C-alpha positions in Angstrom: 27.5 0.1 8.7 25.1 -2.5 7.5 21.4 -2.0 8.1 21.5 -5.5 9.5 24.5 -4.8 11.6 25.0 -3.1 14.9 24.0 0.4 15.8 27.5 1.7 15.0 27.7 5.5 14.7 24.7 6.7 16.5 23.7 10.4 16.0 25.2 12.9 18.4 21.8 14.4 19.0 18.8 12.9 21.0 15.5 13.4 19.2 13.9 14.3 22.6 15.9 17.5 22.6 16.8 18.3 18.9 15.1 19.9 16.0 14.1 17.2 13.3 13.0 18.2 9.8 10.6 15.6 8.2 10.4 15.9 4.4 7.0 14.7 3.2 3.5 14.9 4.7 2.1 11.7 3.5 1.0 9.3 6.1 4.6 8.1 6.8 6.0 11.6 7.2 3.1 12.7 9.4 3.3 9.6 11.6 7.1 10.2 12.0 6.3 13.8 13.1 3.7 12.6 15.6 6.0 10.0 17.2 8.9 12.6 17.3 6.7 15.1 19.2 5.7 12.4 21.6 9.5 12.0 22.4 9.9 15.8 22.9 11.5 16.8 19.7 11.0 20.1 17.9 9.5 19.2 14.5 9.2 20.9 11.1 7.4 19.1 8.3 8.0 20.2 4.7 5.5 19.2 2.0 5.9 20.0 -1.7 2.2 19.8 -2.4 -0.5 22.2 -1.2 -2.4 19.1 0.2 -1.5 16.8 3.0 -1.9 13.1 3.0 -0.1 11.7 0.0 -2.1 8.8 -1.4 -4.8 9.1 1.2 -7.3 11.7 -0.1 -10.8 12.5 1.1 -13.5 13.8 -1.2 -17.2 14.3 -1.5 -19.8 13.4 -4.1 -23.5 14.3 -3.8 -23.2 15.1 -0.1 -21.5 11.8 0.6 -17.9 11.8 2.0 -15.7 9.3 0.0 -12.1 8.2 -0.4 -10.4 9.2 -3.6 -7.3 7.1 -2.7 -6.8 4.1 -0.5 -10.0 3.2 1.5 -9.0 0.7 4.2 -6.2 -0.4 6.4 -5.1 -3.8 7.6 -6.3 -4.1 11.2 -4.2 -7.3 12.0 -1.2 -5.0 12.1 -1.5 -2.6 15.1 0.2 0.6 13.8 -2.5 2.3 11.7 -5.4 1.5 13.9 -3.4 2.6 17.0 -2.5 5.8 15.3 -6.0 6.6 14.4 -7.0 6.1 18.1 -4.1 8.3 19.3 -5.3 11.2 17.2 -8.9 11.0 18.4 -10.6 8.8 15.7 -11.4 5.8 17.9 -15.2 6.4 17.6 -14.9 6.6 13.8 -13.2 3.2 13.2 -15.5 0.9 11.3 -14.9 -2.5 9.7 -16.4 -3.1 6.3 -20.2 -3.8 6.4 -19.5 -6.8 4.1 -16.3 -8.6 3.3 -17.8 -10.8 0.6 -16.2 -10.0 -2.8 -16.3 -11.5 -6.3 -14.0 -12.0 -9.2 -15.2 -11.2 -12.7 -13.7 -13.9 -14.9 -14.6 -16.2 -17.7 -17.7 -14.1 -18.5 -19.3 -14.1 -15.0 -19.1 -12.7 -11.4 -17.9 -15.6 -9.3 -17.6 -15.7 -5.5 -14.0 -14.9 -4.4 -12.5 -18.2 -3.4 -11.5 -18.9 0.3 -8.7 -21.1 1.5 -5.8 -19.4 -0.3 -2.9 -17.1 0.5 -2.9 -14.2 -2.0 -4.6 -16.4 -4.5 -2.3 -19.4 -3.9 -4.5 -22.4 -2.8 -3.7 -25.1 -0.3 -5.7 -27.5 -2.5 -7.3 -27.5 -5.9 -10.8 -27.5 -4.5 -10.3 -24.0 -3.0 -10.4 -22.6 -6.6 -13.3 -24.6 -7.9 -15.6 -22.3 -10.0 -12.8 -19.9 -10.9 -10.4 -22.2 -12.7 -11.1 -24.6 -15.6 -11.0 -28.3 -15.0 -7.6 -28.3 -16.6 -6.4 -25.6 -14.2 -7.7 -27.5 -11.2 -6.0 -30.7 -12.4 -2.7 -28.8 -12.8 -2.8 -27.7 -9.2 -3.0 -31.3 -8.1 0.4 -32.1 -9.8 2.2 -29.9 -7.4 2.7 -32.6 -4.8 4.4 -34.8 -7.3 6.9 -32.2 -8.6 10.4 -32.1 -7.3 11.2 -29.1 -5.0 11.8 -25.7 -6.8 14.9 -23.8 -5.9 13.8 -20.3 -4.6 17.1 -18.8 -3.7 17.3 -15.4 -2.2 14.2 -14.3 -4.0 11.8 -15.2 -6.8 9.0 -13.6 -8.9 5.6 -14.6 -7.4 4.0 -15.3 -10.7 6.9 -17.3 -12.2 7.2 -19.5 -9.0 3.5 -20.1 -8.6 3.1 -20.9 -12.4 5.9 -23.4 -12.2 4.3 -25.2 -9.3 0.6 -24.8 -10.0 0.2 -23.6 -13.5 -0.3 -20.2 -15.2 -4.1 -20.3 -14.7 -3.8 -19.9 -10.9 -1.6 -16.8 -11.5 -3.7 -15.3 -14.3 -7.1 -15.8 -12.8 -6.5 -15.1 -9.0 -2.9 -14.2 -8.0 -2.5 -11.4 -10.6 -5.8 -9.6 -9.8 -5.1 -9.8 -6.1 -1.5 -8.5 -6.3 -2.7 -6.0 -8.9 -5.2 -4.6 -6.4 -2.3 -3.9 -4.0 0.6 -2.9 -6.2 -1.0 -2.2 -9.6 1.9 -4.5 -10.6 2.8 -7.5 -12.7 2.7 -10.8 -10.7 5.4 -12.2 -13.0 7.8 -9.5 -12.0 6.9 -8.9 -8.3 9.1 -10.2 -5.6 7.6 -13.0 -3.5 10.0 -12.1 -0.7 8.9 -8.5 -0.6 5.2 -8.6 -1.7 4.2 -11.9 -0.1 6.9 -12.5 2.6 4.8 -15.0 4.6 4.4 -17.2 1.5 8.1 -16.9 0.6 9.2 -18.1 4.0 6.8 -21.0 4.0 7.7 -22.1 0.4 11.4 -22.3 1.4 10.5 -24.7 4.2 8.3 -27.1 2.2 8.8 -29.3 -0.9 5.5 -28.4 -2.4 3.7 -25.0 -2.7 0.3 -26.3 -1.6 1.9 -27.9 1.5 3.4 -24.5 2.3 0.0 -22.8 2.1 -1.6 -25.5 4.3 1.1 -24.9 6.9 0.4 -21.1 6.8 -3.3 -21.8 7.3 -2.7 -24.3 10.1 -0.6 -21.8 12.0 -3.2 -19.0 11.4 -6.0 -21.3 12.7 -3.8 -22.1 15.8 -3.3 -18.4 16.4 -6.7 -17.3 15.3 -7.1 -13.6 15.9 -10.5 -12.1 16.7 -11.8 -8.8 15.3 -11.9 -7.6 11.7 -9.1 -8.1 9.3 -9.5 -4.6 7.8 -10.8 -1.3 9.1 -12.0 1.9 7.6 -12.9 5.3 9.1 -16.2 7.0 9.0 -15.7 9.8 6.6 -12.9 7.9 4.8 -9.3 6.9 5.7 -8.3 10.0 3.8 -9.3 11.9 6.9 -6.5 10.1 9.0 -3.6 12.2 7.8 -5.6 15.4 8.4 -6.3 14.2 12.0 -2.5 13.3 12.5 -1.5 16.7 11.1 -4.0 18.4 13.5 -2.4 16.5 16.4 1.1 17.5 15.2 0.3 21.2 15.1 -1.6 21.0 18.3 1.6 19.7 20.0 3.7 22.6 18.6 4.9 20.9 15.3 5.1 23.1 12.2 3.8 21.9 8.9 4.7 23.9 5.8 2.8 23.0 2.6 3.7 24.1 -0.9 7.3 24.1 0.4 9.4 21.6 -1.5 12.8 20.6 0.0 15.3 21.1 -2.8 18.7 20.4 -1.1 19.9 18.4 1.9 23.5 18.9 3.1 25.5 18.0 6.1 26.9 20.8 8.3 30.3 21.1 9.9 28.8 20.5 13.4 27.3 17.2 12.4 23.8 18.5 11.8 21.8 19.1 8.6 20.9 22.1 6.3 17.7 21.8 4.5 16.9 24.2 1.7 13.3 24.7 0.8 12.7 27.5 -1.7 14.0 30.7 -0.1 14.0 29.1 3.3 17.0 27.4 4.9 16.4 25.2 8.0 19.0 23.8 10.3 18.2 20.5 11.9 19.8 18.0 14.2 18.2 15.2 12.2 16.2 14.6 9.0 13.7 12.0 8.0 13.1 11.7 4.3 9.5 10.4 3.7 8.9 11.0 0.0 8.6 8.9 -3.0 11.9 7.3 -4.3 12.6 9.7 -7.1 12.3 12.7 -4.8 14.3 10.9 -2.1 17.0 10.2 -4.7 17.3 13.9 -5.6 17.6 14.9 -1.9 20.2 12.2 -1.1 22.3 12.7 -4.3 24.8 15.2 -2.6 25.5 13.5 0.6 24.5 9.8 -0.1 25.0 9.3 -3.8 25.0 5.5 -3.5 21.6 5.5 -1.9 20.3 7.9 -4.4 21.4 5.7 -7.3 19.5 2.7 -5.7 16.4 4.8 -5.3 16.5 6.1 -8.9 16.1 2.5 -10.0 12.8 2.0 -8.2 10.0 1.9 -10.7 6.4 3.1 -10.2 3.0 2.2 -11.6 0.3 4.7 -12.3 -3.4 4.3 -11.9 -6.8 6.2 -11.9 -9.8 5.8 -9.6 -13.2 6.5 -11.1 -15.9 7.3 -8.4 -19.5 7.3 -9.5 -22.6 8.5 -7.6 -26.1 7.0 -8.7 -29.6 7.6 -7.6 -30.4 4.6 -5.5 -33.7 3.9 -7.2 -32.0 3.3 -10.4 -29.3 0.9 -9.2 -29.4 -2.8 -8.3 -26.0 -4.2 -7.6 -25.0 -7.8 -6.7 -24.4 -8.4 -3.0 -20.9 -7.9 -1.6 -18.2 -5.3 -1.5 -17.3 -5.5 -5.2 -15.1 -7.5 -7.6 -11.6 -7.9 -9.0 -10.8 -8.4 -12.7 -8.0 -10.6 -14.0 -6.0 -8.9 -16.8 -6.2 -12.0 -18.8 -9.9 -11.4 -19.4 -9.1 -8.2 -21.4 -11.3 -5.7 -19.5 -10.3 -2.2 -18.9 -11.0 -1.9 -15.3 -9.1 -4.0 -12.8 -11.5 -3.7 -9.9 -14.7 -2.2 -8.6 -15.8 -1.4 -5.1 -19.5 -1.0 -4.2 -18.6 1.6 -1.7 -22.2 2.1 -0.3 -22.4 -1.6 0.4 -18.9 -2.0 1.7 -18.9 1.1 4.1 -22.0 1.5 6.2 -21.3 5.2 6.9 -21.5 6.0 3.1 -25.0 4.5 2.9 -26.1 6.3 6.1 -24.8 9.8 4.9 -27.1 9.9 1.9 -29.5 6.9 1.7 -30.7 8.1 -1.7 -27.2 7.8 -3.3 -25.2 4.7 -4.3 -21.4 5.2 -4.7 -19.3 2.9 -6.8 -15.6 3.0 -7.5 -13.6 1.5 -10.3 -9.8 1.3 -10.7 -7.9 1.5 -14.0 -4.2 1.1 -14.8 -1.5 -1.5 -14.1 2.3 -1.5 -14.4 3.1 -0.9 -18.0 -0.3 0.3 -19.0 0.2 3.9 -20.0 -2.1 4.3 -23.1 -5.4 4.1 -21.2 -4.2 6.6 -18.6 -3.4 9.2 -21.3 -7.2 9.3 -22.1 -9.3 12.1 -20.7 -11.6 11.8 -17.7 -14.7 11.4 -19.8 -13.2 8.4 -21.5 -12.2 6.7 -18.3 -15.8 7.2 -17.0 -17.1 5.8 -20.3 -15.1 2.6 -20.1 -15.8 2.2 -16.4 -19.5 2.4 -17.1 -19.2 -0.1 -20.0 -17.4 -2.7 -17.9 -19.7 -2.2 -14.9 -22.7 -2.8 -17.2 -21.1 -6.0 -18.6 -20.2 -7.2 -15.1 -23.4 -6.3 -13.1 -26.0 -5.0 -15.6 -25.7 -1.4 -14.3 -27.0 0.9 -16.9 -28.0 4.1 -14.9 -26.6 7.4 -15.8 -24.4 8.5 -12.8 -25.5 11.8 -11.0 -21.9 12.8 -10.7 -18.4 11.3 -11.3 -14.9 12.0 -10.1 -11.6 10.8 -11.7 -8.5 10.8 -9.5 -5.2 10.1 -11.2 -2.4 8.7 -9.2 0.6 9.2 -11.6 3.6 7.1 -10.5 1.6 6.4 -7.4 2.6 2.9 -6.5 6.2 1.7 -6.1 7.1 -1.6 -7.6 8.7 -4.4 -5.7 10.5 -6.6 -8.3 12.7 -9.5 -7.5 15.6 -8.2 -5.4 13.7 -5.3 -3.9 14.6 -6.4 -0.4 18.2 -6.3 -1.3 17.9 -2.8 -2.7 16.2 -1.6 0.4 18.9 -3.1 2.5 21.6 -1.3 0.5 19.8 1.9 0.7 19.6 1.7 4.5 23.2 0.5 4.7 24.3 3.7 2.9 22.0 6.0 4.8 23.0 4.6 8.2 26.5 5.8 7.6 25.2 9.3 8.0 24.2 10.1 11.6 20.8 11.9 12.0 19.4 10.7 8.6 16.7 8.1 8.0 14.3 7.2 5.2 10.7 5.8 5.3 7.5 5.3 3.4 6.0 3.0 0.7 9.2 2.5 -1.4 10.7 0.3 1.4 8.8 -2.1 3.5 5.2 -2.3 2.2 2.7 -0.1 0.5 -0.2 -0.4 3.0 -0.9 2.2 5.7 0.4 0.1 8.6 3.6 -0.6 6.7 4.1 3.1 6.1 3.5 3.9 9.8 5.8 1.1 10.9 8.5 2.4 8.6 8.1 5.9 10.0 8.4 4.7 13.6 11.6 2.7 12.6 13.0 5.9 11.1 12.4 7.8 14.3 14.1 5.1 16.3 17.0 5.2 13.8 17.8 8.9 14.2 18.0 8.2 17.9 20.6 5.5 17.3 18.3 2.4 17.7 18.4 0.3 14.5 16.4 -2.7 15.9 13.1 -1.7 14.1 14.9 -0.9 10.8 16.7 -4.2 10.9 13.4 -6.1 11.6 11.5 -4.3 8.8 14.4 -4.8 6.3 14.5 -8.5 7.0 10.7 -8.9 7.3 8.6 -6.5 5.2 5.0 -5.8 6.1 2.7 -8.0 3.9 0.2 -5.6 2.2 -2.8 -8.0 2.1 -5.6 -7.2 -0.3 -8.5 -5.5 1.6 -11.3 -6.6 -0.8 -12.4 -5.7 -4.3 -11.4 -2.3 -5.6 -8.6 -1.5 -3.1 
């Protein structure tokens, strides 16, 4: 059965009466467990790590709670913010104190341009100050070029460079996409990574015209409220709150319990082996990274496993630094992005104490700054020790902002193979995976490898998986056809 076809062979169980095993306790797995319990299922969550939350991780420096992973969530999609409210965090939701960011390029911190879609402008004037005169002139030629064939998919960087010149990609599109995926814009799928732009570009002869159409529609349907949202104490506290709600409702969460085998049973259910434990379930939701999902699916769904083994990942590290406030004077704004073409080591920095009001309030005497290091294909820098990553971060911060102070404390968090890559054709791979999985009643997959790497995308993917094991494929079909755009949430994210 195709993931874009009819419901076909619906599972024999109903999630409201059956036992569902969720494999993975990142935000996708926990959101799935939470939704299942709302529908009356009995739920067991298996997590290989001793820690819950996946790429969402809370920490503390100098008495200040900080995020050591993702730090904000798109608020224009409802799933993540709604989940936070459902688990009792409504009074802790906070928008950024400032949304003004910069880009460190051509030797200076420059205001982040406005009037673009993921770095792609509707007119040359939108990028004045960031691009050279030659780069701005190249954008103007877009209207005179013949239409470019896009086909079923195209690399963002290659298409934009063909229409507007490489400088647009290298100075703005690349750092913006790198902030989301730690990826290479010249490999990333426009259909999966920037679906809104992909659809508009197919409908217009010029790229700038497509961007202006997106902007006009956005203006006509202007949404109020913040674009992004954080949580007092850090978004790393969200999975902990969801887990608390899961256990309060009777769900079981087992940490340090990796699932090692997944097999069908004669009665149409599932047997899940996790160490010396064997669980019998009516349905299973696999909410782990692609390599782990491939291992679990290899026996019963080898075609899906083969597709998942082909998903590549990028690694990165976050360096969090706490300074004595009296020794620090930072530029205004939330931080800055760094284009790879400028040859710097860090790819972004967040002035966390300026971006999040609750950080400044928790310890007014401390200033927290984050940097991120590592892009797709960059492995050498991440093999260096923590002290080296702190040193190069301090060196780049000094060059960008003049910050010379010695930090009171630092924390390096490594996310090895942390971000799935969405190359050209990713959407087709996801459709094939779901096509194969859908042939097995009571089985679904969800999480960052499929429909978007942001928190709302992972939650939406989880809810679609819950629907799928109940026989309703409408949400899965919608996500497969229209991935959730993971817009960049400001410098450093």
